[in-house]
C-alpha positions as CSV (number, residue, x, y, z in Angstrom):
1,M,239.5,-42.1,91.0
2,R,236.3,-41.9,92.4
3,R,235.3,-43.7,95.5
4,L,232.7,-46.1,95.4
5,L,230.2,-46.5,98.1
6,L,229.3,-50.0,99.2
7,V,226.1,-51.0,97.8
8,A,224.5,-52.8,100.8
9,L,225.3,-49.4,102.6
10,A,224.2,-47.0,100.4
11,V,220.8,-48.6,99.8
12,A,220.0,-47.8,103.4
13,G,220.4,-44.1,102.8
14,C,218.5,-44.1,99.5
15,Q,214.9,-42.8,99.1
16,K,214.4,-45.8,97.0
17,P,216.6,-49.2,96.7
18,D,218.9,-49.5,93.8
19,P,217.7,-52.0,91.2
20,L,221.1,-53.7,91.2
21,Y,220.8,-54.5,95.0
22,C,217.3,-55.6,94.6
23,E,217.8,-57.9,91.8
24,N,220.2,-59.8,94.3
25,N,218.0,-59.1,97.6
26,P,214.2,-59.5,96.4
27,D,213.2,-60.3,100.0
28,D,214.4,-57.0,101.3
29,S,211.6,-54.8,102.4
30,R,213.0,-51.8,100.7
31,C,212.6,-53.5,97.4
32,T,209.0,-54.2,97.6
33,G,205.9,-52.0,97.1
34,D,206.8,-50.0,94.1
35,G,205.0,-52.3,91.5
36,G,208.4,-54.2,90.7
37,V,211.8,-54.9,91.6
38,G,213.7,-52.0,92.6
39,D,213.3,-48.4,91.7
40,G,213.0,-48.2,87.9
41,G,210.1,-50.9,87.1
42,G,207.2,-48.6,87.4
43,V,203.7,-50.1,87.9
44,F,201.3,-51.8,85.2
45,I,197.7,-51.4,84.7
46,G,195.3,-54.0,83.7
47,G,192.5,-56.2,84.9
48,K,189.9,-58.6,83.0
49,V,187.6,-58.5,80.0
50,N,184.4,-60.5,80.6
51,M,181.9,-61.9,77.8
52,L,183.7,-60.6,74.8
53,S,182.3,-62.0,71.8
54,G,182.8,-59.3,69.0
55,A,186.1,-57.9,67.1
56,G,188.0,-54.7,67.5
57,L,187.6,-53.8,71.3
58,V,190.1,-51.2,71.9
59,L,190.9,-49.8,75.6
60,Q,193.1,-46.9,76.5
61,N,194.7,-45.6,79.5
62,N,194.7,-41.9,80.1
63,G,193.5,-41.3,76.5
64,T,196.6,-43.2,75.1
65,D,198.4,-46.5,75.3
66,D,195.9,-48.3,73.0
67,K,195.4,-52.0,73.9
68,Q,193.3,-54.1,71.5
69,I,191.6,-56.9,73.2
70,L,190.9,-60.1,71.1
71,N,189.2,-62.5,73.6
72,S,187.8,-62.2,77.1
73,G,190.5,-62.8,80.0
74,A,193.3,-61.1,81.6
75,F,194.8,-57.9,80.2
76,T,197.6,-55.5,81.1
77,F,198.5,-52.3,79.3
78,A,202.2,-52.3,77.7
79,T,203.5,-49.0,79.0
80,P,204.6,-48.7,82.9
81,M,203.4,-45.7,84.8
82,P,205.2,-44.2,87.7
83,V,204.3,-45.3,91.2
84,N,201.4,-43.3,92.6
85,S,200.4,-41.8,89.3
86,T,196.7,-41.7,88.2
87,Y,195.3,-43.8,85.6
88,D,191.9,-43.9,83.7
89,V,190.8,-46.8,81.8
90,T,188.1,-46.3,78.9
91,V,186.8,-47.9,76.1
92,S,188.2,-46.4,72.8
93,V,186.6,-48.4,70.1
94,Q,183.5,-51.0,71.1
95,P,183.7,-54.4,69.4
96,T,181.5,-55.2,66.3
97,N,180.2,-58.6,64.9
98,P,178.8,-58.8,66.7
99,S,178.2,-55.3,68.2
100,Q,178.8,-55.0,71.9
101,D,178.6,-52.3,74.5
102,C,181.6,-52.9,76.8
103,V,181.5,-51.1,80.2
104,V,184.5,-50.2,82.8
105,S,184.2,-50.5,86.3
106,N,187.2,-50.0,88.7
107,G,188.9,-48.1,85.9
108,S,190.3,-45.1,87.8
109,G,192.7,-44.1,90.6
110,A,195.9,-44.0,91.7
111,A,198.5,-46.7,91.2
112,A,200.5,-47.3,94.5
113,G,201.4,-50.8,92.9
114,D,200.3,-52.9,89.9
115,V,196.7,-52.7,89.2
116,T,194.9,-55.9,88.2
117,N,191.4,-55.2,89.2
118,V,189.8,-53.2,86.5
119,S,186.9,-54.8,85.0
120,V,185.4,-54.7,81.4
121,D,181.9,-56.2,81.0
122,C,180.6,-56.6,77.5
123,T,176.9,-57.3,76.7
124,T,175.8,-58.0,73.1
125,A,173.8,-55.0,71.7
126,S,170.3,-55.5,70.0
127,Y,168.8,-53.4,67.3
128,F,165.7,-52.8,65.6
129,V,164.7,-54.5,62.2
130,G,162.6,-52.2,59.8
131,G,162.2,-50.6,56.6
132,T,159.6,-48.8,54.1
133,V,156.1,-49.5,52.8
134,V,155.6,-48.0,49.5
135,G,152.6,-47.7,46.9
136,L,150.0,-49.0,49.3
137,S,146.6,-47.4,48.1
138,S,144.8,-47.7,51.3
139,G,144.6,-49.7,54.4
140,T,147.5,-51.6,56.1
141,V,149.6,-54.7,55.8
142,T,150.6,-56.8,58.6
143,L,154.2,-57.8,58.6
144,V,155.9,-60.6,60.8
145,D,159.8,-60.8,61.9
146,N,161.2,-64.4,62.6
147,G,157.7,-65.8,62.7
148,S,156.5,-64.2,65.8
149,D,157.3,-60.3,65.9
150,T,154.3,-58.6,64.5
151,V,153.7,-55.1,63.2
152,M,150.6,-53.5,61.1
153,T,151.4,-50.6,59.0
154,G,150.5,-48.3,56.3
155,N,152.6,-46.6,53.8
156,G,156.1,-45.1,55.2
157,T,158.7,-46.2,57.6
158,F,158.1,-49.0,60.0
159,K,160.0,-51.1,62.7
160,F,159.2,-54.1,64.6
161,N,158.7,-54.0,68.2
162,T,161.3,-56.5,69.5
163,K,164.8,-55.9,69.1
164,V,167.1,-58.5,67.5
165,A,170.6,-59.0,69.0
166,S,173.6,-58.1,66.6
167,G,174.8,-61.4,64.7
168,S,171.2,-62.8,64.6
169,T,169.1,-63.3,61.6
170,Y,166.0,-61.7,60.6
171,S,163.4,-62.8,58.2
172,V,160.4,-60.4,57.2
173,A,157.2,-61.6,55.7
174,L,153.8,-60.7,54.9
175,S,151.0,-62.0,57.2
176,G,147.4,-62.4,56.0
177,N,146.2,-60.3,53.0
178,A,148.9,-59.1,51.1
179,N,147.1,-56.1,49.4
180,G,149.1,-56.8,46.3
181,C,152.2,-56.2,48.1
182,H,155.4,-58.2,48.3
183,V,158.5,-57.8,50.5
184,A,162.2,-57.1,49.0
185,G,165.5,-57.2,51.2
186,A,163.7,-59.5,53.7
187,T,166.6,-61.4,55.2
188,G,170.0,-60.9,56.6
189,T,172.2,-60.9,59.8
190,V,171.9,-57.8,62.1
191,G,175.2,-56.0,62.2
192,N,176.0,-52.9,64.2
193,A,172.9,-50.4,63.7
194,D,169.3,-50.7,63.0
195,V,168.3,-52.4,59.8
196,T,166.1,-50.1,57.6
197,T,166.4,-51.6,54.2
198,V,163.5,-54.0,54.2
199,V,161.0,-52.8,51.4
200,V,157.3,-53.7,51.2
201,N,156.5,-52.8,47.6
202,C,153.1,-52.2,46.7
203,T,153.4,-50.0,43.6
204,P,151.6,-51.5,40.6
205,G,154.0,-51.9,37.5
206,A,157.0,-50.7,39.5
207,Y,160.0,-53.0,40.9
208,T,162.7,-53.0,43.5
209,I,166.4,-52.9,42.8
210,G,168.5,-54.8,45.0
211,G,170.7,-57.8,45.9
212,T,173.0,-59.2,48.6
213,V,175.7,-57.8,50.7
214,T,178.6,-60.0,51.8
215,N,181.4,-59.5,54.4
216,L,180.2,-55.9,55.6
217,N,182.1,-54.8,58.5
218,G,180.3,-51.2,59.2
219,S,178.4,-49.0,57.3
220,L,177.8,-48.6,53.4
221,Q,176.0,-46.1,51.3
222,L,174.7,-47.3,47.7
223,D,173.3,-45.0,45.2
224,D,170.9,-45.8,42.2
225,N,170.4,-43.8,39.1
226,G,172.4,-40.8,41.1
227,G,169.4,-40.0,43.6
228,D,168.0,-42.8,45.3
229,T,170.5,-43.5,48.3
230,I,170.3,-46.3,51.2
231,T,172.5,-46.9,54.0
232,I,173.1,-50.9,54.5
233,T,174.5,-52.2,57.9
234,A,173.8,-55.6,57.5
235,N,175.2,-58.5,55.6
236,G,172.3,-60.1,53.4
237,S,169.5,-59.0,51.2
238,Y,168.6,-55.4,50.5
239,A,166.5,-53.2,48.3
240,F,166.3,-49.4,47.3
241,T,163.2,-47.8,48.6
242,N,162.2,-46.3,45.4
243,P,160.6,-48.9,43.0
244,I,160.9,-48.1,39.2
245,P,158.7,-49.1,36.2
246,S,159.3,-51.7,33.9
247,G,161.8,-50.6,31.1
248,S,163.6,-48.1,33.3
249,N,167.3,-48.6,33.7
250,Y,169.0,-48.9,37.0
251,N,172.7,-48.1,37.8
252,V,174.0,-48.9,41.3
253,T,177.3,-47.6,42.7
254,V,179.1,-47.1,46.0
255,L,178.3,-43.8,47.4
256,T,180.4,-44.1,50.6
257,Q,182.7,-47.0,51.6
258,P,182.9,-48.2,55.2
259,T,185.6,-46.7,57.4
260,Y,187.1,-47.3,60.6
261,P,185.9,-47.9,63.3
262,P,185.2,-50.7,63.0
263,A,187.1,-51.2,59.8
264,K,187.9,-49.3,56.4
265,Q,186.7,-51.3,53.6
266,T,186.4,-51.4,49.8
267,C,182.9,-52.7,48.4
268,T,182.5,-53.7,44.8
269,V,179.2,-53.7,43.0
270,T,178.6,-56.6,40.7
271,N,175.6,-56.7,37.9
272,G,175.2,-53.0,39.0
273,S,173.5,-51.9,35.8
274,G,170.8,-52.9,33.5
275,M,167.0,-52.6,32.8
276,V,163.9,-53.7,34.9
277,N,161.5,-56.3,32.9
278,N,158.4,-56.8,34.8
279,T,160.2,-58.3,37.7
280,D,162.2,-57.1,41.0
281,I,166.0,-56.9,40.5
282,T,167.7,-59.1,43.2
283,T,171.2,-59.9,41.8
284,V,172.8,-56.3,42.3
285,D,175.3,-58.0,44.9
286,V,177.9,-56.2,46.9
287,N,180.9,-57.8,48.3
288,C,183.2,-55.9,51.0
289,T,187.0,-56.5,51.7
290,T,188.8,-54.9,54.8
291,D,191.8,-52.8,53.5
292,T,195.3,-53.7,54.4
293,F,198.1,-51.4,55.5
294,H,201.9,-51.9,56.3
295,V,203.6,-50.8,59.5
296,S,206.9,-48.8,59.0
297,G,209.3,-46.5,60.7
298,S,212.9,-45.8,61.1
299,S,216.1,-47.0,63.5
300,S,218.9,-45.2,64.7
301,G,222.3,-46.3,66.2
302,V,222.2,-49.8,64.5
303,T,225.8,-51.3,64.3
304,G,225.2,-55.0,63.9
305,T,222.3,-57.2,63.2
306,I,219.0,-56.2,64.6
307,V,215.9,-58.2,64.1
308,L,212.3,-56.4,64.6
309,Q,209.1,-58.2,65.0
310,N,205.6,-57.3,64.3
311,N,202.6,-59.3,66.2
312,G,205.4,-61.7,67.5
313,G,206.1,-63.2,63.9
314,D,206.6,-60.7,61.1
315,D,210.4,-60.1,61.0
316,V,212.5,-57.3,59.6
317,T,216.2,-57.6,59.9
318,Q,218.7,-54.7,59.5
319,T,222.4,-54.3,59.8
320,T,222.5,-50.5,59.5
321,S,220.3,-47.6,60.7
322,G,217.7,-46.5,58.4
323,S,213.9,-47.0,57.5
324,F,212.2,-50.4,57.5
325,M,208.7,-51.6,56.7
326,F,207.4,-55.0,58.0
327,P,206.2,-57.2,54.8
328,T,202.9,-58.2,56.0
329,A,200.1,-55.9,55.5
330,I,197.5,-55.9,58.5
331,E,193.9,-55.3,58.3
332,S,192.2,-52.1,59.3
333,G,190.8,-52.6,62.8
334,R,193.5,-55.1,63.9
335,P,196.2,-54.5,66.4
336,Y,200.0,-54.2,65.6
337,A,202.8,-54.4,68.3
338,V,206.6,-53.9,67.5
339,T,209.5,-55.6,69.4
340,V,213.0,-56.1,69.3
341,S,213.5,-60.0,68.8
342,Q,217.2,-59.7,68.4
343,E,219.5,-56.9,69.4
344,P,223.1,-56.1,68.2
345,V,225.9,-57.0,70.1
346,M,226.6,-54.6,72.9
347,L,223.6,-52.5,71.9
348,G,220.3,-51.9,73.9
349,C,217.4,-51.1,71.6
350,S,214.0,-49.4,72.3
351,V,211.0,-49.1,70.4
352,M,208.8,-45.8,70.4
353,S,205.5,-45.5,68.9
354,G,205.5,-49.3,68.4
355,T,201.7,-50.4,69.4
356,G,198.4,-49.3,68.3
357,T,195.6,-50.3,66.0
358,I,195.6,-50.1,62.1
359,T,193.0,-47.6,61.2
360,I,192.7,-45.9,57.7
361,A,196.6,-45.6,56.5
362,D,199.9,-47.0,56.7
363,V,201.6,-46.7,60.1
364,T,204.9,-44.8,59.4
365,N,205.9,-43.3,62.8
366,V,207.4,-46.3,64.6
367,G,211.0,-45.6,65.9
368,V,213.9,-47.9,67.0
369,S,216.7,-46.1,69.0
370,C,219.8,-48.4,69.7
371,K,222.6,-47.3,72.1
372,Y,225.7,-48.7,73.5
373,K,224.9,-51.2,76.5
374,D,227.6,-51.3,79.0
375,G,227.9,-54.8,80.1
376,G,229.0,-53.6,83.6
377,I,227.4,-50.5,84.1
378,A,223.8,-49.3,82.9
379,C,224.9,-45.8,81.8
380,G,228.3,-47.2,80.5
381,S,231.7,-46.4,82.2
382,T,233.1,-45.7,78.5
383,A,230.5,-43.2,78.1
384,C,231.1,-41.6,81.7
385,A,235.1,-41.4,81.0
386,A,234.4,-40.0,77.4
387,G,232.2,-37.4,78.9
388,G,234.3,-36.4,81.6
389,G,232.0,-37.8,84.3
390,G,233.5,-38.7,87.7
391,G,231.1,-41.7,88.0
392,C,227.9,-43.5,86.9
393,C,224.9,-42.6,89.2
394,D,221.6,-44.1,89.7
395,P,219.3,-41.6,91.5
396,E,216.0,-42.9,90.4
397,G,216.3,-45.8,88.3
398,S,217.7,-43.9,85.4
399,P,221.5,-44.4,85.6
400,S,223.5,-41.2,84.2
401,C,227.1,-40.0,84.4
402,T,228.0,-37.4,87.0
403,S,231.0,-34.8,87.1
404,S,231.1,-34.9,90.7
405,S,232.8,-37.0,93.0
406,S,229.5,-37.9,94.7
407,C,225.9,-39.1,93.9
408,S,222.8,-37.8,95.3
409,Q,221.5,-41.5,95.5
410,L,224.1,-44.2,94.7
411,F,227.1,-45.2,92.8
412,L,226.5,-48.2,90.4
413,P,229.4,-50.9,90.7
414,C,232.8,-50.6,89.1
415,D,234.1,-52.5,86.2
416,S,236.9,-51.1,84.2
417,N,239.8,-48.5,84.2
418,A,237.4,-45.7,84.0
419,D,236.0,-46.7,87.5
420,C,239.0,-48.2,89.2
421,G,242.0,-46.4,87.6
422,G,245.1,-48.1,86.2
423,T,246.1,-50.3,89.0
424,K,243.2,-51.4,91.3
425,K,240.4,-54.0,90.2
426,C,236.6,-53.9,90.8
427,C,236.0,-56.5,93.5
428,V,232.7,-58.3,94.6
429,T,232.2,-59.3,98.2
430,Q,229.5,-62.2,98.0
431,G,227.1,-62.5,101.0
432,G,225.0,-65.3,102.3
433,N,225.3,-69.1,102.3
434,G,224.0,-71.8,100.2
435,P,223.9,-72.1,96.4
436,H,222.7,-68.8,95.4
437,P,224.8,-66.1,97.1
438,T,223.9,-62.4,97.2
439,V,226.2,-59.3,96.8
440,A,227.3,-57.9,99.7
441,S,229.4,-55.1,98.2
442,V,231.4,-53.9,95.4
443,A,234.5,-51.8,95.7
444,C,237.8,-50.9,94.0
445,A,240.7,-52.7,95.5
446,N,244.3,-53.8,94.9
447,M,243.3,-57.6,95.4
448,C,240.0,-59.3,95.0
449,A,239.1,-62.3,97.2
450,G,236.1,-63.0,95.1
451,P,234.9,-62.2,91.7
452,V,236.3,-59.4,89.5
453,L,233.9,-57.4,87.6
454,C,234.8,-56.5,84.0
455,D,233.5,-54.4,80.9
456,P,233.4,-56.6,77.9
457,N,234.5,-53.5,75.9
458,A,237.4,-52.7,78.1
459,P,238.3,-55.8,80.0
460,K,240.7,-55.8,82.9
461,C,241.4,-59.4,83.3
462,S,244.5,-61.6,83.7
463,P,246.2,-63.2,80.5
464,M,244.4,-66.6,81.4
465,Q,240.9,-65.1,82.0
466,R,238.0,-63.7,79.9
467,C,235.2,-61.2,80.6
468,R,232.0,-63.4,80.6
469,S,228.5,-63.1,82.0
470,Y,228.4,-62.9,85.7
471,G,225.6,-65.2,86.9
472,L,224.9,-63.4,90.3
473,L,224.4,-59.9,88.5
474,P,222.3,-60.5,85.2
475,G,223.7,-58.2,82.5
476,Y,227.1,-58.0,84.2
477,Y,230.4,-59.6,83.4
478,S,233.4,-60.7,85.5
479,C,236.7,-62.2,84.7
480,Q,236.6,-66.0,84.4
């Protein structure tokens, strides 16, 4: 039978305090300064996002652990880090609609404790509005945007001098002598890049092909008649650069669909083909919808009922190990976060690769692993006994079985025949006075003056008692 060390005494000799002791003695100086209670919590990295108005902002820590930010305010990365490890917070994907530039400050260092001062400041980006003048025989034309920004230009490309903020509208018109010209694709909302699809057509007997784009989130390429190509980045009206004569056919198709980032979309053309008849074509409309994808994975070790959740509400229930898929598809550019809502009885389940951002395909690599969770000892007295181990040790917050009779750090409390043999009991000595006593020590003895710890899978209680949750030690059980 192994010898158990007293918790209160053993802690004093440990490099770091034992989490069980710290759970019940949070004011002990040895239980603070490590970013959480005890020696297994790790430290968390976070801060605050300011002035966010766009969608799709994704932050990363050390190039991984994606954190999508939906609103201004505090944020914390999901994955804890070892004490004193380095962190480096960066912007992986900038927000769009409106497009913003977000800059990180206080984003790197060594984490001696929880980091809360990372600052991410976002400002709305601005872009030029412009296009092309075609067919002007001589001289120039004067254009005005939003009634005030003026530019004088001849044939060729042009852009206005003043940038327009993403999410704001533009409206281009001719000012003064039109020289037989008219404007197509004149109005819209600035998206995530310069607007280049305004066309000033001065060509006699030729007409522009265009229409309206709706629900675009990204960059779209259209083609007319297999050769005239334009890139559209803004919702609103558009026109192809090259006018065509009356009596000519047009055939508008999607050449390149928008993709992530910011989002993978499918854009569909309506009224895309026909014949020009002495007027501009303004009815070739394009509507975009964001593609959706499912989150799926596989589980192992499931015996009983487990309930998984995605984004806090989409549930999947399993009773055996195997593959799973959440029923609700998620739009490209949106986050996913898989958690365990309900664990099977006496199993502890963890999620791997459970958070991230939906990009251009289904997520298929979420893993859920369930293992026996000993109610009394973290690594499981049953597991230690089956493996021939002499005890359950907690060297650095990661309990494991040992085949020796001593631990490099600390024996965890006893709770069953595997710990105290066939005759002795696992006794708790309480410390402190008042309504919330602490645990002073745990040891095997013939008789217990206080509570007796037990293992619900191998209870060692009197016939009149049951092995129930022990309030002083969260997650532990005693004979009651």
